[in-house]
Short mmCIF file of the C-alpha atoms (twelve columns), coordinates in Angstrom:
data_MODEL
# 
_entry.id   MODEL 
# 
loop_
_atom_site.group_PDB 
_atom_site.id 
_atom_site.type_symbol 
_atom_site.label_atom_id 
_atom_site.label_alt_id 
_atom_site.label_comp_id 
_atom_site.label_asym_id 
_atom_site.label_seq_id 
_atom_site.Cartn_x 
_atom_site.Cartn_y 
_atom_site.Cartn_z 
_atom_site.pdbx_PDB_model_num 
ATOM 1   C CA . UNK A 1   160.118 101.638 142.930 1 
ATOM 2   C CA . UNK A 2   157.926 99.107  144.710 1 
ATOM 3   C CA . UNK A 3   157.247 95.369  143.457 1 
ATOM 4   C CA . UNK A 4   153.474 96.676  142.928 1 
ATOM 5   C CA . UNK A 5   154.801 99.616  140.426 1 
ATOM 6   C CA . UNK A 6   157.151 97.228  138.835 1 
ATOM 7   C CA . UNK A 7   153.933 94.870  138.178 1 
ATOM 8   C CA . UNK A 8   151.811 97.676  137.095 1 
ATOM 9   C CA . UNK A 9   154.766 98.566  134.270 1 
ATOM 10  C CA . UNK A 10  155.068 95.185  133.306 1 
ATOM 11  C CA . UNK A 11  151.321 94.842  132.516 1 
ATOM 12  C CA . UNK A 12  151.340 97.944  130.893 1 
ATOM 13  C CA . UNK A 13  154.332 96.748  128.367 1 
ATOM 14  C CA . UNK A 14  152.406 93.605  128.057 1 
ATOM 15  C CA . UNK A 15  149.218 95.331  126.828 1 
ATOM 16  C CA . UNK A 16  151.163 97.604  124.557 1 
ATOM 17  C CA . UNK A 17  152.973 94.653  123.072 1 
ATOM 18  C CA . UNK A 18  149.884 92.671  122.545 1 
ATOM 19  C CA . UNK A 19  148.142 95.840  120.733 1 
ATOM 20  C CA . UNK A 20  144.883 94.010  120.983 1 
ATOM 21  C CA . UNK A 21  142.677 94.456  117.738 1 
ATOM 22  C CA . UNK A 22  145.238 97.432  116.818 1 
ATOM 23  C CA . UNK A 23  143.789 99.419  119.812 1 
ATOM 24  C CA . UNK A 24  147.309 100.624 121.053 1 
ATOM 25  C CA . UNK A 25  148.366 101.903 117.490 1 
ATOM 26  C CA . UNK A 26  145.012 102.991 115.996 1 
ATOM 27  C CA . UNK A 27  145.902 106.672 116.122 1 
ATOM 28  C CA . UNK A 28  149.496 105.977 114.975 1 
ATOM 29  C CA . UNK A 29  148.027 103.764 111.954 1 
ATOM 30  C CA . UNK A 30  145.513 106.704 111.076 1 
ATOM 31  C CA . UNK A 31  148.875 109.344 111.228 1 
ATOM 32  C CA . UNK A 32  150.961 107.105 108.867 1 
ATOM 33  C CA . UNK A 33  148.084 107.116 106.154 1 
ATOM 34  C CA . UNK A 34  149.170 109.135 103.089 1 
ATOM 35  C CA . UNK A 35  148.008 112.704 103.240 1 
ATOM 36  C CA . UNK A 36  145.843 112.405 100.141 1 
ATOM 37  C CA . UNK A 37  144.110 109.689 101.818 1 
ATOM 38  C CA . UNK A 38  143.654 111.594 105.211 1 
ATOM 39  C CA . UNK A 39  142.065 114.550 103.106 1 
ATOM 40  C CA . UNK A 40  139.703 111.874 101.201 1 
ATOM 41  C CA . UNK A 41  138.564 110.508 104.355 1 
ATOM 42  C CA . UNK A 42  137.533 114.107 105.789 1 
ATOM 43  C CA . UNK A 43  135.541 115.037 102.967 1 
ATOM 44  C CA . UNK A 44  134.032 111.392 102.864 1 
ATOM 45  C CA . UNK A 45  133.124 111.876 106.620 1 
ATOM 46  C CA . UNK A 46  131.478 115.141 105.874 1 
ATOM 47  C CA . UNK A 47  129.617 113.790 102.859 1 
ATOM 48  C CA . UNK A 48  128.365 110.619 104.453 1 
ATOM 49  C CA . UNK A 49  127.206 112.500 107.411 1 
ATOM 50  C CA . UNK A 50  125.197 115.053 105.444 1 
ATOM 51  C CA . UNK A 51  123.467 112.142 103.187 1 
ATOM 52  C CA . UNK A 52  122.794 110.188 106.316 1 
ATOM 53  C CA . UNK A 53  120.563 112.760 107.677 1 
ATOM 54  C CA . UNK A 54  119.162 114.670 104.557 1 
ATOM 55  C CA . UNK A 55  117.034 113.232 101.693 1 
ATOM 56  C CA . UNK A 56  116.762 114.592 98.327  1 
ATOM 57  C CA . UNK A 57  113.383 113.094 97.815  1 
ATOM 58  C CA . UNK A 58  111.899 114.091 100.947 1 
ATOM 59  C CA . UNK A 59  108.728 112.397 102.769 1 
ATOM 60  C CA . UNK A 60  106.491 110.999 100.180 1 
ATOM 61  C CA . UNK A 61  103.332 109.468 101.869 1 
ATOM 62  C CA . UNK A 62  99.977  109.521 100.307 1 
ATOM 63  C CA . UNK A 63  97.749  111.640 102.786 1 
ATOM 64  C CA . UNK A 64  94.906  109.348 101.918 1 
ATOM 65  C CA . UNK A 65  96.761  106.360 103.517 1 
ATOM 66  C CA . UNK A 66  96.573  108.031 106.802 1 
ATOM 67  C CA . UNK A 67  94.260  108.124 109.692 1 
ATOM 68  C CA . UNK A 68  93.347  111.627 111.396 1 
ATOM 69  C CA . UNK A 69  95.682  110.510 114.328 1 
ATOM 70  C CA . UNK A 70  98.459  109.781 111.932 1 
ATOM 71  C CA . UNK A 71  98.124  112.811 110.257 1 
ATOM 72  C CA . UNK A 72  98.244  115.086 113.365 1 
ATOM 73  C CA . UNK A 73  101.525 113.236 114.570 1 
ATOM 74  C CA . UNK A 74  103.246 113.580 111.295 1 
ATOM 75  C CA . UNK A 75  102.109 117.288 110.736 1 
ATOM 76  C CA . UNK A 76  103.780 117.999 114.188 1 
ATOM 77  C CA . UNK A 77  107.002 115.963 113.539 1 
ATOM 78  C CA . UNK A 78  107.549 117.574 110.183 1 
ATOM 79  C CA . UNK A 79  106.785 121.038 111.515 1 
ATOM 80  C CA . UNK A 80  109.542 120.702 114.039 1 
ATOM 81  C CA . UNK A 81  112.190 118.590 111.924 1 
ATOM 82  C CA . UNK A 82  111.305 119.232 108.085 1 
ATOM 83  C CA . UNK A 83  110.306 116.759 105.436 1 
ATOM 84  C CA . UNK A 84  113.861 116.081 104.253 1 
ATOM 85  C CA . UNK A 85  115.281 114.734 107.480 1 
ATOM 86  C CA . UNK A 86  115.910 110.976 106.725 1 
ATOM 87  C CA . UNK A 87  115.262 109.642 110.178 1 
ATOM 88  C CA . UNK A 88  111.887 111.287 110.019 1 
ATOM 89  C CA . UNK A 89  111.064 109.787 106.680 1 
ATOM 90  C CA . UNK A 90  111.924 106.269 107.843 1 
ATOM 91  C CA . UNK A 91  110.020 107.129 111.126 1 
ATOM 92  C CA . UNK A 92  106.935 108.124 109.172 1 
ATOM 93  C CA . UNK A 93  106.956 105.088 106.987 1 
ATOM 94  C CA . UNK A 94  107.443 102.766 109.483 1 
ATOM 95  C CA . UNK A 95  104.743 104.222 111.696 1 
ATOM 96  C CA . UNK A 96  102.327 104.079 108.855 1 
ATOM 97  C CA . UNK A 97  103.050 100.930 106.801 1 
ATOM 98  C CA . UNK A 98  105.512 98.900  109.163 1 
ATOM 99  C CA . UNK A 99  108.844 97.532  108.383 1 
ATOM 100 C CA . UNK A 100 110.494 94.217  107.317 1 
ATOM 101 C CA . UNK A 101 110.911 93.568  111.013 1 
ATOM 102 C CA . UNK A 102 107.420 94.294  112.229 1 
ATOM 103 C CA . UNK A 103 103.812 95.672  111.894 1 
ATOM 104 C CA . UNK A 104 103.359 99.529  112.064 1 
ATOM 105 C CA . UNK A 105 103.681 100.898 115.712 1 
ATOM 106 C CA . UNK A 106 105.225 104.027 117.334 1 
ATOM 107 C CA . UNK A 107 107.884 101.830 118.902 1 
ATOM 108 C CA . UNK A 108 108.862 100.164 115.658 1 
ATOM 109 C CA . UNK A 109 108.885 103.593 114.048 1 
ATOM 110 C CA . UNK A 110 111.255 105.086 116.720 1 
ATOM 111 C CA . UNK A 111 113.557 101.763 116.363 1 
ATOM 112 C CA . UNK A 112 113.583 102.311 112.646 1 
ATOM 113 C CA . UNK A 113 114.547 105.750 112.795 1 
ATOM 114 C CA . UNK A 114 117.383 105.081 115.257 1 
ATOM 115 C CA . UNK A 115 118.915 101.957 113.502 1 
ATOM 116 C CA . UNK A 116 118.790 103.583 110.030 1 
ATOM 117 C CA . UNK A 117 120.663 106.326 111.257 1 
ATOM 118 C CA . UNK A 118 123.634 103.836 111.866 1 
ATOM 119 C CA . UNK A 119 124.204 103.873 108.159 1 
ATOM 120 C CA . UNK A 120 126.227 106.921 108.295 1 
ATOM 121 C CA . UNK A 121 128.717 105.703 111.318 1 
ATOM 122 C CA . UNK A 122 128.682 102.224 109.543 1 
ATOM 123 C CA . UNK A 123 129.794 104.188 106.242 1 
ATOM 124 C CA . UNK A 124 132.676 106.225 108.052 1 
ATOM 125 C CA . UNK A 125 134.033 103.253 110.206 1 
ATOM 126 C CA . UNK A 126 133.951 101.043 107.184 1 
ATOM 127 C CA . UNK A 127 136.167 103.488 105.346 1 
ATOM 128 C CA . UNK A 128 138.703 103.352 108.186 1 
ATOM 129 C CA . UNK A 129 138.575 99.568  107.949 1 
ATOM 130 C CA . UNK A 130 139.379 99.394  104.483 1 
ATOM 131 C CA . UNK A 131 142.165 101.919 104.596 1 
ATOM 132 C CA . UNK A 132 143.975 99.762  107.262 1 
ATOM 133 C CA . UNK A 133 143.322 96.539  105.372 1 
ATOM 134 C CA . UNK A 134 144.775 98.144  102.141 1 
ATOM 135 C CA . UNK A 135 148.012 99.431  104.072 1 
ATOM 136 C CA . UNK A 136 148.396 96.222  106.102 1 
ATOM 137 C CA . UNK A 137 147.670 97.862  109.651 1 
ATOM 138 C CA . UNK A 138 146.639 95.996  112.738 1 
ATOM 139 C CA . UNK A 139 143.860 98.302  113.637 1 
ATOM 140 C CA . UNK A 140 141.797 96.931  110.707 1 
ATOM 141 C CA . UNK A 141 140.236 94.620  113.312 1 
ATOM 142 C CA . UNK A 142 139.304 97.443  115.524 1 
ATOM 143 C CA . UNK A 143 137.605 99.453  112.762 1 
ATOM 144 C CA . UNK A 144 136.248 96.265  111.476 1 
ATOM 145 C CA . UNK A 145 134.842 95.350  114.832 1 
ATOM 146 C CA . UNK A 146 133.091 98.870  115.153 1 
ATOM 147 C CA . UNK A 147 131.959 98.958  111.472 1 
ATOM 148 C CA . UNK A 148 130.393 95.402  111.965 1 
ATOM 149 C CA . UNK A 149 128.353 96.639  115.034 1 
ATOM 150 C CA . UNK A 150 127.126 99.953  113.202 1 
ATOM 151 C CA . UNK A 151 126.388 98.159  110.104 1 
ATOM 152 C CA . UNK A 152 124.546 95.233  111.137 1 
ATOM 153 C CA . UNK A 153 122.048 97.492  112.960 1 
ATOM 154 C CA . UNK A 154 121.495 99.217  109.824 1 
ATOM 155 C CA . UNK A 155 121.308 95.902  107.812 1 
ATOM 156 C CA . UNK A 156 118.638 94.671  110.075 1 
ATOM 157 C CA . UNK A 157 116.341 97.119  109.523 1 
ATOM 158 C CA . UNK A 158 116.946 97.430  105.925 1 
ATOM 159 C CA . UNK A 159 116.086 93.791  105.265 1 
ATOM 160 C CA . UNK A 160 119.362 92.464  104.354 1 
ATOM 161 C CA . UNK A 161 119.320 89.449  106.940 1 
ATOM 162 C CA . UNK A 162 122.316 88.041  105.617 1 
ATOM 163 C CA . UNK A 163 124.521 91.110  105.749 1 
ATOM 164 C CA . UNK A 164 123.165 91.352  109.364 1 
ATOM 165 C CA . UNK A 165 124.412 87.901  110.111 1 
ATOM 166 C CA . UNK A 166 127.569 88.426  108.353 1 
ATOM 167 C CA . UNK A 167 128.611 91.463  110.323 1 
ATOM 168 C CA . UNK A 168 127.837 89.531  113.518 1 
ATOM 169 C CA . UNK A 169 130.466 87.091  112.345 1 
ATOM 170 C CA . UNK A 170 132.708 90.048  111.633 1 
ATOM 171 C CA . UNK A 171 132.418 91.058  115.228 1 
ATOM 172 C CA . UNK A 172 132.999 87.612  116.555 1 
ATOM 173 C CA . UNK A 173 135.774 86.987  114.344 1 
ATOM 174 C CA . UNK A 174 137.683 90.204  115.289 1 
ATOM 175 C CA . UNK A 175 139.682 88.631  118.175 1 
ATOM 176 C CA . UNK A 176 140.470 85.568  115.766 1 
ATOM 177 C CA . UNK A 177 141.466 87.653  112.792 1 
ATOM 178 C CA . UNK A 178 143.731 89.980  115.271 1 
ATOM 179 C CA . UNK A 179 145.389 86.498  116.662 1 
ATOM 180 C CA . UNK A 180 146.048 85.110  113.127 1 
ATOM 181 C CA . UNK A 181 147.207 88.322  111.769 1 
ATOM 182 C CA . UNK A 182 149.797 88.973  114.496 1 
ATOM 183 C CA . UNK A 183 151.059 85.640  115.134 1 
ATOM 184 C CA . UNK A 184 150.175 83.348  112.439 1 
ATOM 185 C CA . UNK A 185 149.969 85.002  109.116 1 
ATOM 186 C CA . UNK A 186 152.236 88.098  109.343 1 
ATOM 187 C CA . UNK A 187 153.629 87.266  106.000 1 
ATOM 188 C CA . UNK A 188 151.352 87.630  102.947 1 
ATOM 189 C CA . UNK A 189 150.473 84.470  101.217 1 
ATOM 190 C CA . UNK A 190 150.117 84.781  97.299  1 
ATOM 191 C CA . UNK A 191 149.959 82.443  94.673  1 
ATOM 192 C CA . UNK A 192 152.187 84.726  92.384  1 
ATOM 193 C CA . UNK A 193 155.241 82.751  91.224  1 
ATOM 194 C CA . UNK A 194 153.308 79.195  91.582  1 
ATOM 195 C CA . UNK A 195 152.588 77.020  88.777  1 
ATOM 196 C CA . UNK A 196 149.739 77.562  86.470  1 
ATOM 197 C CA . UNK A 197 148.319 74.522  87.400  1 
ATOM 198 C CA . UNK A 198 148.211 75.629  91.026  1 
ATOM 199 C CA . UNK A 199 146.768 78.999  90.017  1 
ATOM 200 C CA . UNK A 200 143.941 77.697  88.079  1 
ATOM 201 C CA . UNK A 201 143.109 75.310  90.911  1 
ATOM 202 C CA . UNK A 202 143.167 77.997  93.602  1 
ATOM 203 C CA . UNK A 203 140.746 80.155  91.202  1 
ATOM 204 C CA . UNK A 204 138.612 77.238  90.746  1 
ATOM 205 C CA . UNK A 205 138.467 76.462  94.292  1 
ATOM 206 C CA . UNK A 206 137.617 79.901  95.122  1 
ATOM 207 C CA . UNK A 207 134.912 80.399  92.764  1 
ATOM 208 C CA . UNK A 208 133.223 77.019  93.892  1 
ATOM 209 C CA . UNK A 209 133.609 78.126  97.672  1 
ATOM 210 C CA . UNK A 210 131.991 81.426  96.703  1 
ATOM 211 C CA . UNK A 211 128.975 79.694  94.771  1 
ATOM 212 C CA . UNK A 212 128.737 77.153  97.446  1 
ATOM 213 C CA . UNK A 213 128.523 79.861  100.486 1 
ATOM 214 C CA . UNK A 214 126.253 82.069  98.547  1 
ATOM 215 C CA . UNK A 215 123.873 78.992  97.769  1 
ATOM 216 C CA . UNK A 216 123.751 78.185  101.634 1 
ATOM 217 C CA . UNK A 217 123.239 81.767  102.415 1 
ATOM 218 C CA . UNK A 218 120.084 81.703  100.138 1 
ATOM 219 C CA . UNK A 219 118.768 78.593  101.966 1 
ATOM 220 C CA . UNK A 220 119.484 80.173  105.393 1 
ATOM 221 C CA . UNK A 221 118.465 83.718  104.873 1 
ATOM 222 C CA . UNK A 222 114.616 83.313  104.456 1 
ATOM 223 C CA . UNK A 223 114.530 80.560  107.178 1 
ATOM 224 C CA . UNK A 224 116.177 82.678  109.781 1 
ATOM 225 C CA . UNK A 225 114.023 85.803  108.832 1 
ATOM 226 C CA . UNK A 226 110.618 83.789  108.997 1 
ATOM 227 C CA . UNK A 227 111.908 81.809  112.427 1 
ATOM 228 C CA . UNK A 228 112.851 85.262  113.979 1 
ATOM 229 C CA . UNK A 229 109.957 87.529  112.763 1 
ATOM 230 C CA . UNK A 230 107.079 85.193  111.864 1 
ATOM 231 C CA . UNK A 231 106.766 87.140  108.430 1 
ATOM 232 C CA . UNK A 232 106.991 85.634  105.189 1 
ATOM 233 C CA . UNK A 233 110.079 86.299  103.593 1 
ATOM 234 C CA . UNK A 234 108.977 86.642  99.901  1 
ATOM 235 C CA . UNK A 235 106.163 88.749  100.604 1 
ATOM 236 C CA . UNK A 236 108.044 91.079  102.999 1 
ATOM 237 C CA . UNK A 237 111.327 91.325  101.252 1 
ATOM 238 C CA . UNK A 238 111.474 89.224  97.888  1 
ATOM 239 C CA . UNK A 239 113.793 87.192  95.553  1 
ATOM 240 C CA . UNK A 240 115.855 90.135  94.094  1 
ATOM 241 C CA . UNK A 241 117.038 91.209  97.600  1 
ATOM 242 C CA . UNK A 242 117.935 87.721  98.494  1 
ATOM 243 C CA . UNK A 243 120.114 87.106  95.260  1 
ATOM 244 C CA . UNK A 244 122.118 90.176  96.260  1 
ATOM 245 C CA . UNK A 245 122.015 89.401  100.085 1 
ATOM 246 C CA . UNK A 246 123.434 85.830  99.327  1 
ATOM 247 C CA . UNK A 247 125.803 86.436  96.783  1 
ATOM 248 C CA . UNK A 248 127.171 89.508  98.480  1 
ATOM 249 C CA . UNK A 249 127.549 87.353  101.941 1 
ATOM 250 C CA . UNK A 250 128.820 84.202  99.848  1 
ATOM 251 C CA . UNK A 251 131.850 86.307  98.858  1 
ATOM 252 C CA . UNK A 252 132.107 88.204  101.950 1 
ATOM 253 C CA . UNK A 253 132.709 84.935  103.928 1 
ATOM 254 C CA . UNK A 254 135.418 83.554  101.558 1 
ATOM 255 C CA . UNK A 255 137.046 86.950  101.496 1 
ATOM 256 C CA . UNK A 256 136.922 87.356  105.144 1 
ATOM 257 C CA . UNK A 257 138.739 84.021  105.414 1 
ATOM 258 C CA . UNK A 258 141.301 85.184  102.937 1 
ATOM 259 C CA . UNK A 259 141.671 88.333  104.909 1 
ATOM 260 C CA . UNK A 260 142.275 86.299  108.333 1 
ATOM 261 C CA . UNK A 261 144.936 84.349  106.535 1 
ATOM 262 C CA . UNK A 262 146.530 87.273  104.864 1 
ATOM 263 C CA . UNK A 263 146.060 86.190  101.269 1 
ATOM 264 C CA . UNK A 264 146.748 88.934  98.872  1 
ATOM 265 C CA . UNK A 265 144.307 87.615  96.470  1 
ATOM 266 C CA . UNK A 266 141.635 88.811  98.780  1 
ATOM 267 C CA . UNK A 267 141.407 91.978  96.548  1 
ATOM 268 C CA . UNK A 268 139.868 90.307  93.712  1 
ATOM 269 C CA . UNK A 269 136.881 89.432  96.045  1 
ATOM 270 C CA . UNK A 270 136.808 92.845  97.581  1 
ATOM 271 C CA . UNK A 271 136.807 94.532  94.221  1 
ATOM 272 C CA . UNK A 272 133.931 92.412  92.990  1 
ATOM 273 C CA . UNK A 273 132.034 92.770  96.218  1 
ATOM 274 C CA . UNK A 274 132.222 96.634  96.499  1 
ATOM 275 C CA . UNK A 275 130.809 96.987  93.009  1 
ATOM 276 C CA . UNK A 276 127.926 94.221  93.982  1 
ATOM 277 C CA . UNK A 277 127.268 96.380  97.041  1 
ATOM 278 C CA . UNK A 278 126.853 99.713  95.123  1 
ATOM 279 C CA . UNK A 279 124.157 98.050  92.958  1 
ATOM 280 C CA . UNK A 280 122.764 96.342  95.820  1 
ATOM 281 C CA . UNK A 281 121.670 99.669  97.568  1 
ATOM 282 C CA . UNK A 282 120.099 101.166 94.437  1 
ATOM 283 C CA . UNK A 283 116.406 100.316 93.354  1 
ATOM 284 C CA . UNK A 284 117.674 97.183  91.341  1 
ATOM 285 C CA . UNK A 285 117.741 95.412  94.608  1 
ATOM 286 C CA . UNK A 286 116.701 97.734  97.626  1 
ATOM 287 C CA . UNK A 287 113.262 99.755  97.480  1 
ATOM 288 C CA . UNK A 288 115.187 102.915 97.144  1 
ATOM 289 C CA . UNK A 289 118.497 104.733 96.794  1 
ATOM 290 C CA . UNK A 290 120.443 104.391 99.946  1 
ATOM 291 C CA . UNK A 291 123.131 107.078 99.358  1 
ATOM 292 C CA . UNK A 292 125.188 106.684 102.351 1 
ATOM 293 C CA . UNK A 293 126.170 103.102 101.416 1 
ATOM 294 C CA . UNK A 294 126.327 103.838 97.655  1 
ATOM 295 C CA . UNK A 295 129.024 106.301 98.407  1 
ATOM 296 C CA . UNK A 296 130.442 104.319 101.076 1 
ATOM 297 C CA . UNK A 297 130.918 101.312 98.715  1 
ATOM 298 C CA . UNK A 298 131.928 103.558 95.879  1 
ATOM 299 C CA . UNK A 299 134.796 105.064 97.877  1 
ATOM 300 C CA . UNK A 300 135.570 101.423 99.205  1 
ATOM 301 C CA . UNK A 301 135.978 100.548 95.521  1 
ATOM 302 C CA . UNK A 302 138.540 103.193 95.137  1 
ATOM 303 C CA . UNK A 303 140.463 102.268 98.327  1 
ATOM 304 C CA . UNK A 304 140.568 98.832  97.546  1 
ATOM 305 C CA . UNK A 305 141.760 99.238  93.989  1 
ATOM 306 C CA . UNK A 306 144.995 100.695 95.657  1 
ATOM 307 C CA . UNK A 307 145.362 97.356  97.354  1 
ATOM 308 C CA . UNK A 308 144.429 95.387  94.163  1 
ATOM 309 C CA . UNK A 309 147.115 97.411  92.264  1 
ATOM 310 C CA . UNK A 310 149.771 96.837  94.758  1 
ATOM 311 C CA . UNK A 311 149.259 93.219  95.493  1 
ATOM 312 C CA . UNK A 312 147.891 91.951  92.262  1 
ATOM 313 C CA . UNK A 313 147.421 94.308  89.363  1 
ATOM 314 C CA . UNK A 314 150.961 95.621  88.901  1 
ATOM 315 C CA . UNK A 315 152.364 92.288  88.692  1 
ATOM 316 C CA . UNK A 316 149.924 91.216  85.844  1 
ATOM 317 C CA . UNK A 317 150.889 94.475  84.032  1 
ATOM 318 C CA . UNK A 318 154.667 93.432  84.571  1 
ATOM 319 C CA . UNK A 319 154.110 90.029  83.191  1 
ATOM 320 C CA . UNK A 320 152.063 91.619  79.952  1 
ATOM 321 C CA . UNK A 321 154.635 94.348  79.634  1 
ATOM 322 C CA . UNK A 322 158.406 93.195  80.364  1 
ATOM 323 C CA . UNK A 323 159.598 96.596  80.423  1 
ATOM 324 C CA . UNK A 324 157.674 97.580  83.392  1 
ATOM 325 C CA . UNK A 325 159.041 94.514  85.394  1 
ATOM 326 C CA . UNK A 326 158.914 94.701  89.122  1 
ATOM 327 C CA . UNK A 327 161.430 93.810  91.478  1 
ATOM 328 C CA . UNK A 328 159.849 91.769  94.466  1 
# 
């Protein structure tokens, strides 16, 4: 074997040992998931794909609001694709009314249809990411990177500017997360077993950090939106979406910090955020039901509950009911 061949083998071993973002073990990590979770993910993938492209409500545009040219164009598209094809609906609304990122135009309509279609891919890769977090797999950062890319594209067109920026942070932070998880915080940190004062201080500091980050997001989101689009935030999006966007991302930022440092208490934040996000994509905050993401965050809630139980809840149950004591 030549010196060059030995060098190649050494390089391959180094890459394998590094396992950057979990790329080298992502398939292995999937295979190691419990059988019930694999079945759950397969059915989830089919459901999310279907809901990403099919709208139960269908296209709802008042014909009186259309010009003759728009009527001809939309009739032609509907004839070929049908009135329940979600990308068509997004295309039509953006073509007639515009969107949160611009005035009505055919180019904007095409971009809207494409970007909105990212929600299905975002939802499924998000399920994989959460599954890996729950079971402590390295590939959580690979799937988190992929999920961040697709989700930030969708969040932009949906008007959740904070979610867009937060997922850009996830993308940029994936390498840092992999490094910390692999080299600095392999052993999980927890406040279990600490003194009551320590626990209370930890909780209060966490709540304060979430509140502070949420407030800063509420100031930054309208400024960023108006600076990049030239449109008025309150007129185009409004206070309700800002509330959900800012609190969601305030919690997300603190939870992501906990994830990077492998803090077991992160699951309290994930449980809250998943429920918060389910509500965010209903008409309470959004202009419509975004079923792909409602289902995504509902499933995320179920997945996170496994991690919540294993890392937090079962110890609380054991403390309340000593006969169910758990040996660490």
